[in-house]
Structure formats: structure tokens, C-alpha cells
PDB file of N, CA, C and O in Angstrom, chain B, residues numbered from 101:
ATOM      1  N   LYS B 101      67.879 110.849  91.496  1.00  0.00           N
ATOM      2  CA  LYS B 101      68.417 110.829  90.326  1.00  0.00           C
ATOM      3  C   LYS B 101      69.149 109.557  89.766  1.00  0.00           C
ATOM      4  O   LYS B 101      69.880 108.927  90.530  1.00  0.00           O
ATOM      5  N   LYS B 102      69.036 109.276  88.864  1.00  0.00           N
ATOM      6  CA  LYS B 102      70.193 108.025  88.538  1.00  0.00           C
ATOM      7  C   LYS B 102      70.763 108.256  87.004  1.00  0.00           C
ATOM      8  O   LYS B 102      70.191 108.506  85.943  1.00  0.00           O
ATOM      9  N   GLU B 103      72.117 108.064  87.359  1.00  0.00           N
ATOM     10  CA  GLU B 103      73.326 108.910  85.924  1.00  0.00           C
ATOM     11  C   GLU B 103      73.179 107.246  84.990  1.00  0.00           C
ATOM     12  O   GLU B 103      73.158 106.083  85.395  1.00  0.00           O
ATOM     13  N   SER B 104      73.132 107.608  84.175  1.00  0.00           N
ATOM     14  CA  SER B 104      73.776 106.643  82.887  1.00  0.00           C
ATOM     15  C   SER B 104      75.256 106.429  83.212  1.00  0.00           C
ATOM     16  O   SER B 104      75.505 105.242  83.422  1.00  0.00           O
ATOM     17  N   GLY B 105      76.292 107.238  83.310  1.00  0.00           N
ATOM     18  CA  GLY B 105      77.339 107.223  83.237  1.00  0.00           C
ATOM     19  C   GLY B 105      78.068 107.617  81.522  1.00  0.00           C
ATOM     20  O   GLY B 105      79.227 107.968  81.302  1.00  0.00           O
ATOM     21  N   PHE B 106      77.256 107.469  80.780  1.00  0.00           N
ATOM     22  CA  PHE B 106      77.811 107.814  79.350  1.00  0.00           C
ATOM     23  C   PHE B 106      77.442 109.357  79.173  1.00  0.00           C
ATOM     24  O   PHE B 106      76.416 109.956  79.492  1.00  0.00           O
ATOM     25  N   GLY B 107      78.808 109.880  78.460  1.00  0.00           N
ATOM     26  CA  GLY B 107      79.156 111.394  78.600  1.00  0.00           C
ATOM     27  C   GLY B 107      79.587 112.115  79.790  1.00  0.00           C
ATOM     28  O   GLY B 107      79.940 113.294  79.755  1.00  0.00           O
ATOM     29  N   ASP B 108      79.545 111.165  81.191  1.00  0.00           N
ATOM     30  CA  ASP B 108      80.187 111.915  82.127  1.00  0.00           C
ATOM     31  C   ASP B 108      81.685 111.528  82.165  1.00  0.00           C
ATOM     32  O   ASP B 108      82.161 110.587  81.530  1.00  0.00           O
ATOM     33  N   TYR B 109      82.464 112.468  83.087  1.00  0.00           N
ATOM     34  CA  TYR B 109      83.775 112.418  83.100  1.00  0.00           C
ATOM     35  C   TYR B 109      84.520 111.365  84.315  1.00  0.00           C
ATOM     36  O   TYR B 109      84.376 111.657  85.503  1.00  0.00           O
ATOM     37  N   PRO B 110      85.175 110.353  83.982  1.00  0.00           N
ATOM     38  CA  PRO B 110      85.560 109.348  84.826  1.00  0.00           C
ATOM     39  C   PRO B 110      85.461 109.762  86.551  1.00  0.00           C
ATOM     40  O   PRO B 110      85.613 110.923  86.928  1.00  0.00           O
ATOM     41  N   ALA B 111      85.210 108.718  87.415  1.00  0.00           N
ATOM     42  CA  ALA B 111      85.046 109.261  88.920  1.00  0.00           C
ATOM     43  C   ALA B 111      86.523 109.744  89.378  1.00  0.00           C
ATOM     44  O   ALA B 111      86.782 110.718  90.086  1.00  0.00           O
ATOM     45  N   GLU B 112      87.554 108.694  88.718  1.00  0.00           N
ATOM     46  CA  GLU B 112      88.829 109.236  88.897  1.00  0.00           C
ATOM     47  C   GLU B 112      89.477 110.857  88.993  1.00  0.00           C
ATOM     48  O   GLU B 112      90.016 111.558  89.849  1.00  0.00           O
ATOM     49  N   TYR B 113      89.085 110.962  87.630  1.00  0.00           N
ATOM     50  CA  TYR B 113      89.471 112.402  87.254  1.00  0.00           C
ATOM     51  C   TYR B 113      89.129 113.318  87.958  1.00  0.00           C
ATOM     52  O   TYR B 113      87.988 113.538  88.365  1.00  0.00           O
ATOM     53  N   ASN B 114      90.509 114.195  88.247  1.00  0.00           N
ATOM     54  CA  ASN B 114      89.976 115.549  89.233  1.00  0.00           C
ATOM     55  C   ASN B 114      90.597 116.792  88.564  1.00  0.00           C
ATOM     56  O   ASN B 114      91.807 116.887  88.766  1.00  0.00           O
ATOM     57  N   PRO B 115      90.028 117.797  87.789  1.00  0.00           N
ATOM     58  CA  PRO B 115      90.616 118.595  86.906  1.00  0.00           C
ATOM     59  C   PRO B 115      91.550 119.470  87.666  1.00  0.00           C
ATOM     60  O   PRO B 115      92.293 120.170  86.978  1.00  0.00           O
ATOM     61  N   LYS B 116      91.651 119.560  89.002  1.00  0.00           N
ATOM     62  CA  LYS B 116      92.911 120.438  89.674  1.00  0.00           C
ATOM     63  C   LYS B 116      94.168 119.529  90.096  1.00  0.00           C
ATOM     64  O   LYS B 116      95.094 119.937  90.798  1.00  0.00           O
ATOM     65  N   VAL B 117      94.062 118.259  89.573  1.00  0.00           N
ATOM     66  CA  VAL B 117      95.302 117.119  89.694  1.00  0.00           C
ATOM     67  C   VAL B 117      95.754 116.826  88.553  1.00  0.00           C
ATOM     68  O   VAL B 117      96.892 116.402  88.351  1.00  0.00           O
ATOM     69  N   HIS B 118      94.684 117.076  87.487  1.00  0.00           N
ATOM     70  CA  HIS B 118      95.004 116.152  86.141  1.00  0.00           C
ATOM     71  C   HIS B 118      95.024 117.296  85.067  1.00  0.00           C
ATOM     72  O   HIS B 118      95.399 117.029  83.926  1.00  0.00           O
ATOM     73  N   GLY B 119      94.620 118.596  85.416  1.00  0.00           N
ATOM     74  CA  GLY B 119      94.481 119.363  84.048  1.00  0.00           C
ATOM     75  C   GLY B 119      93.098 119.129  83.346  1.00  0.00           C
ATOM     76  O   GLY B 119      91.979 118.790  83.731  1.00  0.00           O
ATOM     77  N   PRO B 120      93.761 119.512  81.955  1.00  0.00           N
ATOM     78  CA  PRO B 120      92.578 119.345  80.930  1.00  0.00           C
ATOM     79  C   PRO B 120      92.086 117.903  80.743  1.00  0.00           C
ATOM     80  O   PRO B 120      92.897 117.051  81.107  1.00  0.00           O
ATOM     81  N   TYR B 121      91.018 117.496  80.290  1.00  0.00           N
ATOM     82  CA  TYR B 121      90.703 116.183  80.366  1.00  0.00           C
ATOM     83  C   TYR B 121      91.673 115.487  79.105  1.00  0.00           C
ATOM     84  O   TYR B 121      92.089 116.242  78.227  1.00  0.00           O
ATOM     85  N   ASP B 122      91.933 114.362  79.071  1.00  0.00           N
ATOM     86  CA  ASP B 122      92.605 113.768  78.066  1.00  0.00           C
ATOM     87  C   ASP B 122      92.010 112.537  77.797  1.00  0.00           C
ATOM     88  O   ASP B 122      92.257 111.660  78.625  1.00  0.00           O
ATOM     89  N   PRO B 123      91.165 112.185  76.696  1.00  0.00           N
ATOM     90  CA  PRO B 123      90.125 111.103  76.791  1.00  0.00           C
ATOM     91  C   PRO B 123      90.879 109.798  76.330  1.00  0.00           C
ATOM     92  O   PRO B 123      90.249 108.752  76.182  1.00  0.00           O
ATOM     93  N   ALA B 124      92.372 109.880  76.083  1.00  0.00           N
ATOM     94  CA  ALA B 124      93.083 108.877  75.093  1.00  0.00           C
ATOM     95  C   ALA B 124      93.666 108.181  76.775  1.00  0.00           C
ATOM     96  O   ALA B 124      94.042 107.009  76.806  1.00  0.00           O
ATOM     97  N   ARG B 125      93.674 109.053  78.092  1.00  0.00           N
ATOM     98  CA  ARG B 125      93.980 108.568  79.215  1.00  0.00           C
ATOM     99  C   ARG B 125      93.585 108.197  80.505  1.00  0.00           C
ATOM    100  O   ARG B 125      92.816 108.941  81.114  1.00  0.00           O
ATOM    101  N   TYR B 126      94.146 106.764  81.213  1.00  0.00           N
ATOM    102  CA  TYR B 126      93.406 106.038  82.023  1.00  0.00           C
ATOM    103  C   TYR B 126      93.711 107.075  83.146  1.00  0.00           C
ATOM    104  O   TYR B 126      94.582 107.944  83.106  1.00  0.00           O
ATOM    105  N   TYR B 127      92.835 106.823  84.152  1.00  0.00           N
ATOM    106  CA  TYR B 127      93.010 108.275  85.219  1.00  0.00           C
ATOM    107  C   TYR B 127      92.733 107.133  86.416  1.00  0.00           C
ATOM    108  O   TYR B 127      92.545 107.808  87.428  1.00  0.00           O
ATOM    109  N   GLY B 128      92.633 105.867  86.728  1.00  0.00           N
ATOM    110  CA  GLY B 128      92.456 105.272  87.572  1.00  0.00           C
ATOM    111  C   GLY B 128      93.808 104.665  88.051  1.00  0.00           C
ATOM    112  O   GLY B 128      94.743 104.776  87.257  1.00  0.00           O
ATOM    113  N   LYS B 129      94.075 103.956  89.395  1.00  0.00           N
ATOM    114  CA  LYS B 129      94.985 103.888  90.123  1.00  0.00           C
ATOM    115  C   LYS B 129      95.891 103.031  88.961  1.00  0.00           C
ATOM    116  O   LYS B 129      95.435 101.996  88.474  1.00  0.00           O
ATOM    117  N   PRO B 130      97.037 103.496  88.624  1.00  0.00           N
ATOM    118  CA  PRO B 130      97.915 102.762  87.513  1.00  0.00           C
ATOM    119  C   PRO B 130      98.443 101.243  88.036  1.00  0.00           C
ATOM    120  O   PRO B 130      98.410 100.902  89.219  1.00  0.00           O
ATOM    121  N   ASP B 131      98.847 100.551  87.130  1.00  0.00           N
ATOM    122  CA  ASP B 131      99.118  98.860  87.328  1.00  0.00           C
ATOM    123  C   ASP B 131     100.302  98.772  86.815  1.00  0.00           C
ATOM    124  O   ASP B 131     100.727  99.715  86.148  1.00  0.00           O
ATOM    125  N   THR B 132     101.193  97.450  87.052  1.00  0.00           N
ATOM    126  CA  THR B 132     102.110  96.883  86.031  1.00  0.00           C
ATOM    127  C   THR B 132     101.618  96.712  84.438  1.00  0.00           C
ATOM    128  O   THR B 132     100.718  95.935  84.120  1.00  0.00           O
ATOM    129  N   PRO B 133     102.359  97.569  83.469  1.00  0.00           N
ATOM    130  CA  PRO B 133     101.884  97.421  82.301  1.00  0.00           C
ATOM    131  C   PRO B 133     101.884  96.167  81.833  1.00  0.00           C
ATOM    132  O   PRO B 133     102.908  95.624  82.249  1.00  0.00           O
ATOM    133  N   PHE B 134     101.138  95.307  81.062  1.00  0.00           N
ATOM    134  CA  PHE B 134     101.192  93.918  80.359  1.00  0.00           C
ATOM    135  C   PHE B 134     102.680  93.662  79.972  1.00  0.00           C
ATOM    136  O   PHE B 134     103.138  92.554  80.249  1.00  0.00           O
ATOM    137  N   GLY B 135     103.442  94.537  79.384  1.00  0.00           N
ATOM    138  CA  GLY B 135     105.138  93.875  79.035  1.00  0.00           C
ATOM    139  C   GLY B 135     105.764  93.662  79.887  1.00  0.00           C
ATOM    140  O   GLY B 135     106.415  92.620  79.811  1.00  0.00           O
ATOM    141  N   GLN B 136     105.895  94.414  81.000  1.00  0.00           N
ATOM    142  CA  GLN B 136     106.282  93.523  82.232  1.00  0.00           C
ATOM    143  C   GLN B 136     105.616  92.764  83.316  1.00  0.00           C
ATOM    144  O   GLN B 136     105.971  92.992  84.473  1.00  0.00           O
ATOM    145  N   VAL B 137     104.650  91.850  83.068  1.00  0.00           N
ATOM    146  CA  VAL B 137     104.180  90.989  83.789  1.00  0.00           C
ATOM    147  C   VAL B 137     104.943  89.710  83.798  1.00  0.00           C
ATOM    148  O   VAL B 137     105.271  89.186  82.733  1.00  0.00           O
ATOM    149  N   LYS B 138     105.170  89.309  84.675  1.00  0.00           N
ATOM    150  CA  LYS B 138     106.102  87.990  84.396  1.00  0.00           C
ATOM    151  C   LYS B 138     105.117  86.592  84.246  1.00  0.00           C
ATOM    152  O   LYS B 138     104.066  86.529  84.884  1.00  0.00           O
ATOM    153  N   LEU B 139     105.381  85.922  83.702  1.00  0.00           N
ATOM    154  CA  LEU B 139     104.796  84.811  83.671  1.00  0.00           C
ATOM    155  C   LEU B 139     103.949  84.030  84.768  1.00  0.00           C
ATOM    156  O   LEU B 139     102.807  83.653  84.503  1.00  0.00           O
ATOM    157  N   SER B 140     104.462  83.825  85.849  1.00  0.00           N
ATOM    158  CA  SER B 140     104.205  83.558  87.310  1.00  0.00           C
ATOM    159  C   SER B 140     103.212  84.283  87.674  1.00  0.00           C
ATOM    160  O   SER B 140     102.238  83.797  88.249  1.00  0.00           O
ATOM    161  N   GLU B 141     103.364  85.977  87.287  1.00  0.00           N
ATOM    162  CA  GLU B 141     102.172  86.669  88.050  1.00  0.00           C
ATOM    163  C   GLU B 141     100.901  87.478  86.588  1.00  0.00           C
ATOM    164  O   GLU B 141     100.128  88.430  86.484  1.00  0.00           O
ATOM    165  N   LEU B 142     101.334  86.487  85.867  1.00  0.00           N
ATOM    166  CA  LEU B 142      99.849  86.632  84.520  1.00  0.00           C
ATOM    167  C   LEU B 142      98.696  86.418  85.318  1.00  0.00           C
ATOM    168  O   LEU B 142      97.867  87.327  85.325  1.00  0.00           O
ATOM    169  N   GLY B 143      98.490  85.469  85.945  1.00  0.00           N
ATOM    170  CA  GLY B 143      96.786  85.171  86.388  1.00  0.00           C
ATOM    171  C   GLY B 143      96.422  86.242  87.691  1.00  0.00           C
ATOM    172  O   GLY B 143      95.283  86.619  87.966  1.00  0.00           O
ATOM    173  N   GLN B 144      97.595  86.610  88.372  1.00  0.00           N
ATOM    174  CA  GLN B 144      96.765  87.449  89.463  1.00  0.00           C
ATOM    175  C   GLN B 144      96.883  88.840  88.677  1.00  0.00           C
ATOM    176  O   GLN B 144      96.167  89.748  89.099  1.00  0.00           O
ATOM    177  N   TRP B 145      97.647  89.083  87.664  1.00  0.00           N
ATOM    178  CA  TRP B 145      97.636  90.414  87.155  1.00  0.00           C
ATOM    179  C   TRP B 145      95.990  90.399  85.935  1.00  0.00           C
ATOM    180  O   TRP B 145      95.454  91.399  85.459  1.00  0.00           O
ATOM    181  N   LEU B 146      95.707  89.426  85.801  1.00  0.00           N
ATOM    182  CA  LEU B 146      94.442  89.170  84.756  1.00  0.00           C
ATOM    183  C   LEU B 146      93.096  89.382  85.742  1.00  0.00           C
ATOM    184  O   LEU B 146      92.070  89.999  85.459  1.00  0.00           O
ATOM    185  N   MET B 147      93.411  88.707  86.936  1.00  0.00           N
ATOM    186  CA  MET B 147      92.080  88.684  88.031  1.00  0.00           C
ATOM    187  C   MET B 147      92.102  90.387  88.312  1.00  0.00           C
ATOM    188  O   MET B 147      90.966  90.829  88.485  1.00  0.00           O
ATOM    189  N   ARG B 148      92.986  91.218  88.373  1.00  0.00           N
ATOM    190  CA  ARG B 148      92.358  92.701  88.914  1.00  0.00           C
ATOM    191  C   ARG B 148      92.141  93.170  87.779  1.00  0.00           C
ATOM    192  O   ARG B 148      91.955  94.382  87.896  1.00  0.00           O
ATOM    193  N   ARG B 149      92.057  92.796  86.591  1.00  0.00           N
ATOM    194  CA  ARG B 149      91.257  93.229  85.790  1.00  0.00           C
ATOM    195  C   ARG B 149      89.486  93.436  85.911  1.00  0.00           C
ATOM    196  O   ARG B 149      88.614  92.595  86.127  1.00  0.00           O
ATOM    197  N   ASN B 150      89.405  94.758  85.699  1.00  0.00           N
ATOM    198  CA  ASN B 150      88.032  95.074  85.695  1.00  0.00           C
ATOM    199  C   ASN B 150      87.205  94.714  84.298  1.00  0.00           C
ATOM    200  O   ASN B 150      87.471  95.411  83.318  1.00  0.00           O
ATOM    201  N   LYS B 151      86.164  93.606  84.152  1.00  0.00           N
ATOM    202  CA  LYS B 151      85.953  93.305  83.180  1.00  0.00           C
ATOM    203  C   LYS B 151      84.560  93.229  82.753  1.00  0.00           C
ATOM    204  O   LYS B 151      83.926  92.478  82.012  1.00  0.00           O
ATOM    205  N   THR B 152      84.151  94.793  83.836  1.00  0.00           N
ATOM    206  CA  THR B 152      82.462  94.743  82.956  1.00  0.00           C
ATOM    207  C   THR B 152      82.816  95.432  81.687  1.00  0.00           C
ATOM    208  O   THR B 152      83.848  95.817  81.137  1.00  0.00           O
ATOM    209  N   PRO B 153      81.301  95.428  81.403  1.00  0.00           N
ATOM    210  CA  PRO B 153      81.274  95.985  80.008  1.00  0.00           C
ATOM    211  C   PRO B 153      81.331  97.760  79.674  1.00  0.00           C
ATOM    212  O   PRO B 153      81.430  98.313  78.578  1.00  0.00           O
ATOM    213  N   SER B 154      81.250  98.242  80.754  1.00  0.00           N
ATOM    214  CA  SER B 154      81.539  99.785  80.829  1.00  0.00           C
ATOM    215  C   SER B 154      83.111  99.742  80.919  1.00  0.00           C
ATOM    216  O   SER B 154      83.594 100.704  80.322  1.00  0.00           O
ATOM    217  N   ALA B 155      84.015  98.949  81.464  1.00  0.00           N
ATOM    218  CA  ALA B 155      85.170  98.969  81.665  1.00  0.00           C
ATOM    219  C   ALA B 155      86.162  98.542  80.337  1.00  0.00           C
ATOM    220  O   ALA B 155      87.291  98.962  80.084  1.00  0.00           O
ATOM    221  N   ILE B 156      85.296  97.513  79.550  1.00  0.00           N
ATOM    222  CA  ILE B 156      85.813  97.272  78.152  1.00  0.00           C
ATOM    223  C   ILE B 156      85.659  98.466  77.101  1.00  0.00           C
ATOM    224  O   ILE B 156      86.426  98.905  76.244  1.00  0.00           O
ATOM    225  N   THR B 157      84.624  98.751  77.421  1.00  0.00           N
ATOM    226  CA  THR B 157      84.285  99.823  76.486  1.00  0.00           C
ATOM    227  C   THR B 157      84.663 101.252  76.730  1.00  0.00           C
ATOM    228  O   THR B 157      84.196 102.119  75.991  1.00  0.00           O
ATOM    229  N   GLY B 158      85.548 101.594  77.802  1.00  0.00           N
ATOM    230  CA  GLY B 158      86.005 102.698  78.323  1.00  0.00           C
ATOM    231  C   GLY B 158      87.849 102.146  77.781  1.00  0.00           C
ATOM    232  O   GLY B 158      88.666 102.969  77.368  1.00  0.00           O
ATOM    233  N   ALA B 159      88.030 101.247  77.866  1.00  0.00           N
ATOM    234  CA  ALA B 159      89.238 100.369  77.310  1.00  0.00           C
ATOM    235  C   ALA B 159      89.326 100.644  75.570  1.00  0.00           C
ATOM    236  O   ALA B 159      90.283 101.190  75.021  1.00  0.00           O
ATOM    237  N   ILE B 160      88.451 100.278  75.072  1.00  0.00           N
ATOM    238  CA  ILE B 160      88.496 100.564  73.599  1.00  0.00           C
ATOM    239  C   ILE B 160      88.289 101.992  73.413  1.00  0.00           C
ATOM    240  O   ILE B 160      89.215 102.558  72.831  1.00  0.00           O
ATOM    241  N   SER B 161      87.217 102.775  73.795  1.00  0.00           N
ATOM    242  CA  SER B 161      87.702 104.323  73.860  1.00  0.00           C
ATOM    243  C   SER B 161      88.941 104.986  73.138  1.00  0.00           C
ATOM    244  O   SER B 161      89.273 105.523  72.082  1.00  0.00           O
ATOM    245  N   ARG B 162      89.582 104.471  74.829  1.00  0.00           N
ATOM    246  CA  ARG B 162      90.832 104.945  74.950  1.00  0.00           C
ATOM    247  C   ARG B 162      92.112 104.789  73.947  1.00  0.00           C
ATOM    248  O   ARG B 162      93.132 105.460  73.786  1.00  0.00           O
ATOM    249  N   ALA B 163      91.598 103.595  73.342  1.00  0.00           N
ATOM    250  CA  ALA B 163      92.409 103.109  72.602  1.00  0.00           C
ATOM    251  C   ALA B 163      92.260 103.667  71.349  1.00  0.00           C
ATOM    252  O   ALA B 163      93.195 103.892  70.581  1.00  0.00           O
ATOM    253  N   HIS B 164      91.054 103.901  71.125  1.00  0.00           N
ATOM    254  CA  HIS B 164      90.667 104.768  69.678  1.00  0.00           C
ATOM    255  C   HIS B 164      91.427 106.153  69.988  1.00  0.00           C
ATOM    256  O   HIS B 164      92.249 106.536  69.155  1.00  0.00           O
ATOM    257  N   TRP B 165      91.209 106.890  71.089  1.00  0.00           N
ATOM    258  CA  TRP B 165      91.904 108.255  71.293  1.00  0.00           C
ATOM    259  C   TRP B 165      93.280 108.334  70.720  1.00  0.00           C
ATOM    260  O   TRP B 165      93.804 109.247  70.081  1.00  0.00           O
ATOM    261  N   ARG B 166      93.812 107.021  71.139  1.00  0.00           N
ATOM    262  CA  ARG B 166      95.375 107.160  71.103  1.00  0.00           C
ATOM    263  C   ARG B 166      95.611 106.852  69.851  1.00  0.00           C
ATOM    264  O   ARG B 166      96.685 107.072  69.293  1.00  0.00           O
ATOM    265  N   TRP B 167      94.658 106.339  69.340  1.00  0.00           N
ATOM    266  CA  TRP B 167      95.423 106.304  67.543  1.00  0.00           C
ATOM    267  C   TRP B 167      94.925 106.876  66.734  1.00  0.00           C
ATOM    268  O   TRP B 167      95.087 106.590  65.548  1.00  0.00           O
ATOM    269  N   MET B 168      93.813 108.324  67.347  1.00  0.00           N
ATOM    270  CA  MET B 168      93.808 108.950  66.230  1.00  0.00           C
ATOM    271  C   MET B 168      94.528 110.184  66.851  1.00  0.00           C
ATOM    272  O   MET B 168      94.089 111.187  66.290  1.00  0.00           O
ATOM    273  N   GLN B 169      95.172 110.405  67.498  1.00  0.00           N
ATOM    274  CA  GLN B 169      96.363 111.579  67.764  1.00  0.00           C
ATOM    275  C   GLN B 169      97.258 111.222  67.048  1.00  0.00           C
ATOM    276  O   GLN B 169      98.304 111.869  66.998  1.00  0.00           O
TER     277      GLN B 169
END
């Protein structure tokens, strides 16, 4: 059975560790916030970004949920 991924929790989410699900939170491995990236490290930081359509959709969705809170 193939899953679409829509409507599922992120793979990184663990209810025993994270508690109740928060759609405004990123559950992946934390990285340096954009505001703390040095100009000389900007290229490397951009290369580490996940640029798939589902990742971009997830980022927009999290931003929307943060804005709505």
C-alpha cells in the first residue's frame, strides 16, 4: 500500500518524546536559524535546505499555523 503523505504526521514526530502534536512546530533535526548564519556560511546553509515540493508546502503550512496562533 502506497501512502500519499498528506494528512499523516511527520516521520520525525514521536508522541512519547514530543507530546501533543503541534502543526506549527518543525520536528526534524534543528539547524542554525537564518538570522544567525554568517555570510560566509550562507551557501552551505542553503544547500542543506530540503527543496522538495512537500518540504516547501510543510514550511508554508507551519508558517500559517504560527501566524494563526
